[in-house]
VMD Tcl script that draws the C-alpha trace (Angstrom):
set ca {
  {63.72 158.93 137.11}
  {60.56 160.88 137.63}
  {58.69 158.37 135.58}
  {59.75 155.52 137.63}
  {59.17 157.49 141.04}
  {55.06 157.93 139.69}
  {54.85 154.48 138.79}
  {55.91 153.52 142.23}
  {53.41 155.79 143.81}
  {50.55 154.44 141.30}
  {51.32 150.82 142.22}
  {51.66 151.79 146.14}
  {48.39 153.23 145.83}
  {47.11 149.75 145.75}
  {48.39 148.56 149.06}
  {45.02 148.96 151.03}
  {43.18 146.87 148.36}
  {42.51 143.19 148.83}
  {45.22 141.15 147.14}
  {47.37 144.05 146.08}
  {50.28 141.57 146.37}
  {49.33 139.90 143.13}
  {48.77 143.34 141.21}
  {52.82 144.62 141.51}
  {55.43 143.20 139.42}
  {57.61 140.64 141.02}
  {59.64 137.69 140.45}
  {57.15 135.74 142.01}
  {54.21 136.50 140.53}
  {52.01 134.55 142.73}
  {52.34 133.28 146.07}
  {50.33 131.42 148.38}
  {51.74 133.33 151.67}
  {48.80 135.59 152.86}
  {51.30 138.15 153.48}
  {53.37 138.29 150.27}
  {52.18 141.68 149.54}
  {54.30 142.71 152.64}
  {57.18 141.70 150.91}
  {56.08 143.53 147.64}
  {55.77 146.88 149.05}
  {58.95 146.35 151.05}
  {60.90 145.96 147.58}
  {58.84 149.10 145.96}
  {59.46 151.26 149.12}
  {63.06 150.78 149.72}
  {63.46 150.51 145.88}
  {62.31 154.15 146.05}
  {64.55 155.28 148.78}
  {67.45 153.92 147.20}
  {66.75 155.41 143.93}
  {66.03 158.83 145.92}
  {68.71 158.77 148.69}
  {70.66 161.49 147.27}
  {67.93 163.96 147.44}
  {68.49 164.61 151.07}
  {66.88 164.21 154.22}
  {65.72 161.33 156.26}
  {64.49 158.24 154.81}
  {60.91 158.55 156.14}
  {60.94 162.09 154.68}
  {61.68 160.43 151.12}
  {59.11 157.91 151.77}
  {56.47 160.80 152.98}
  {57.29 163.15 150.18}
  {58.72 161.41 147.41}
  {57.70 157.55 147.51}
  {53.91 158.01 147.83}
  {53.56 156.66 151.29}
  {50.35 156.85 152.86}
  {50.66 159.41 155.50}
  {46.87 159.82 156.05}
  {47.32 163.57 155.02}
  {49.64 164.07 158.10}
  {53.28 163.79 156.14}
  {54.90 165.35 159.32}
  {53.70 163.03 161.65}
  {54.46 160.19 159.46}
  {58.08 161.43 158.98}
  {58.22 161.92 162.87}
  {56.74 158.48 163.81}
  {58.83 156.45 161.25}
  {62.27 158.16 162.09}
  {61.58 157.20 165.69}
  {60.36 153.87 164.91}
  {63.41 153.25 162.85}
  {65.89 154.63 165.86}
  {64.31 152.28 168.35}
  {64.29 149.03 166.46}
  {67.46 149.43 164.40}
  {69.30 145.89 164.43}
  {72.75 144.68 165.75}
  {74.33 143.80 162.36}
  {76.61 141.34 164.64}
  {74.10 139.12 165.62}
  {71.42 136.74 163.80}
  {67.79 137.42 163.19}
  {67.01 135.02 166.06}
  {69.42 137.06 168.42}
  {68.35 140.40 167.34}
  {64.42 138.91 168.02}
  {65.52 137.59 171.53}
  {63.98 140.53 173.19}
  {60.44 139.59 171.72}
  {60.79 135.69 172.16}
  {58.04 135.59 174.55}
  {55.54 137.06 172.12}
  {56.45 133.91 169.90}
  {55.37 130.17 170.26}
  {58.42 127.75 170.00}
  {57.08 126.58 166.46}
  {56.90 130.25 165.51}
  {60.17 131.62 166.55}
  {61.73 128.71 165.16}
  {61.31 129.93 161.69}
  {63.73 132.76 162.53}
  {66.04 130.32 163.17}
  {65.56 128.46 160.39}
  {66.04 131.49 158.08}
  {69.34 132.19 159.80}
  {70.47 128.67 159.18}
  {69.24 129.01 155.32}
  {71.22 132.26 155.01}
  {74.40 131.23 156.82}
  {74.39 127.70 154.52}
  {73.79 129.44 151.38}
  {76.63 129.21 148.83}
  {74.95 131.85 146.77}
  {71.82 134.04 146.28}
  {69.96 131.12 144.43}
  {70.59 128.77 146.88}
  {69.13 131.44 149.86}
  {66.26 131.89 147.87}
  {65.38 128.19 147.28}
  {65.81 127.64 150.98}
  {63.79 130.80 151.69}
  {60.91 129.37 149.36}
  {60.91 126.19 150.58}
  {60.43 127.45 154.35}
  {57.71 130.06 153.37}
  {55.79 126.61 151.68}
  {56.29 125.13 155.12}
  {55.15 128.01 156.99}
  {52.07 128.89 154.97}
  {50.95 124.98 155.41}
  {51.74 124.55 159.26}
  {51.23 128.12 160.76}
  {47.85 129.44 161.56}
  {46.68 133.06 160.87}
  {46.83 134.45 164.13}
  {48.64 137.88 164.38}
  {51.95 136.59 165.56}
  {51.60 133.44 162.78}
  {51.22 136.36 160.00}
  {54.35 138.19 161.72}
  {56.39 135.48 160.97}
  {54.96 134.82 157.42}
  {55.31 138.58 156.76}
  {59.10 138.25 157.90}
  {59.89 135.43 155.60}
  {57.97 137.38 152.72}
  {60.51 140.31 153.33}
  {63.21 138.20 153.60}
  {62.63 136.65 150.21}
  {62.08 140.12 148.25}
  {64.67 141.77 149.76}
  {67.29 138.91 148.57}
  {65.57 139.85 145.14}
  {66.07 143.57 145.33}
  {69.54 143.54 146.86}
  {71.08 140.82 144.50}
  {69.10 142.08 141.28}
  {67.77 145.42 141.25}
  {70.27 146.92 143.42}
  {73.08 144.26 143.99}
  {75.40 144.95 146.57}
  {79.15 144.67 146.01}
  {81.65 142.72 148.44}
  {82.49 145.09 151.33}
  {86.19 146.42 151.92}
  {86.35 143.87 154.46}
  {85.70 141.19 152.44}
  {82.06 140.06 153.30}
  {81.20 137.83 150.51}
  {77.39 138.03 150.91}
  {76.80 141.86 151.73}
  {73.20 141.07 151.12}
  {73.11 138.45 153.75}
  {73.03 140.89 156.75}
  {70.61 143.18 154.68}
  {68.17 140.35 154.82}
  {68.78 140.04 158.64}
  {67.88 143.86 159.27}
  {64.70 143.84 156.83}
  {63.15 140.59 158.47}
  {63.64 141.95 161.93}
  {62.69 145.46 161.15}
  {59.40 143.96 159.60}
  {58.72 142.14 163.28}
  {59.59 144.62 165.47}
  {57.54 147.40 163.62}
  {54.46 145.04 163.57}
  {55.35 144.51 167.28}
  {55.50 148.03 168.12}
  {52.30 149.09 166.26}
  {50.16 146.11 167.60}
  {50.19 144.33 164.63}
  {49.56 146.74 162.10}
  {51.53 145.37 159.04}
  {52.25 148.96 157.14}
  {54.01 149.53 160.33}
  {56.14 146.54 159.76}
  {56.90 146.87 155.79}
  {57.48 150.64 156.27}
  {60.14 150.50 159.01}
  {61.64 147.27 157.23}
  {62.21 149.26 153.72}
  {64.00 152.22 156.26}
  {66.37 149.24 157.90}
  {66.93 147.80 154.41}
  {68.24 150.97 152.90}
  {70.15 151.74 156.23}
  {71.74 148.31 156.10}
  {72.51 148.22 152.63}
  {74.49 151.66 152.50}
  {75.92 151.89 155.99}
  {77.96 148.66 155.70}
  {81.22 147.93 157.77}
}
mol new
graphics top color blue
foreach p $ca { graphics top sphere $p radius 0.5 }
foreach p [lrange $ca 0 end-1] q [lrange $ca 1 end] { graphics top cylinder $p $q radius 0.2 }
display resetview
């Protein structure tokens, strides 16, 4: 386990470098999405939390002390910030992505917000994880082509990248079993929590994507291991 953590820390140290998203291992070795690195970082952090969750402490503490998260030399402040952010931005598992983001509707144009609705549709209609991934991949390509590169455009692109990588994480790296209530696709609501966590985290921090993918990673593991 320690060697895995060391490799994660090494990879995560590249987060601040240009094009770091192409430097870490992913089933999607290259993407035209300028926010591809957000999804890569999400999986690295969420995967590290999942691997160390039995160590105790909050998920923000695991990120600060075990997963190499950038704390700027102030791990206690990092933990306080992200513990609080995670509580404030936790999504409602009974609602869709678009419904969870309704409070931020005014921040997005009609075309931008429609991508959240499209992700909901793709996830709801998919008969399996492969279909969901194919649908999200096509949607990502459309978004890269049609959206601009302003702050809220990038938030949408980051949410799609997070959703795609989350799907990979929870169906391949840490496959989730159906819940006791019979939920056939337990990863579905986790992906929603992740994408919502990225958007709300980014918005809360004034567009800083670090807040987005750190928050998304925490929300991801919360949703995955606290299932109803």
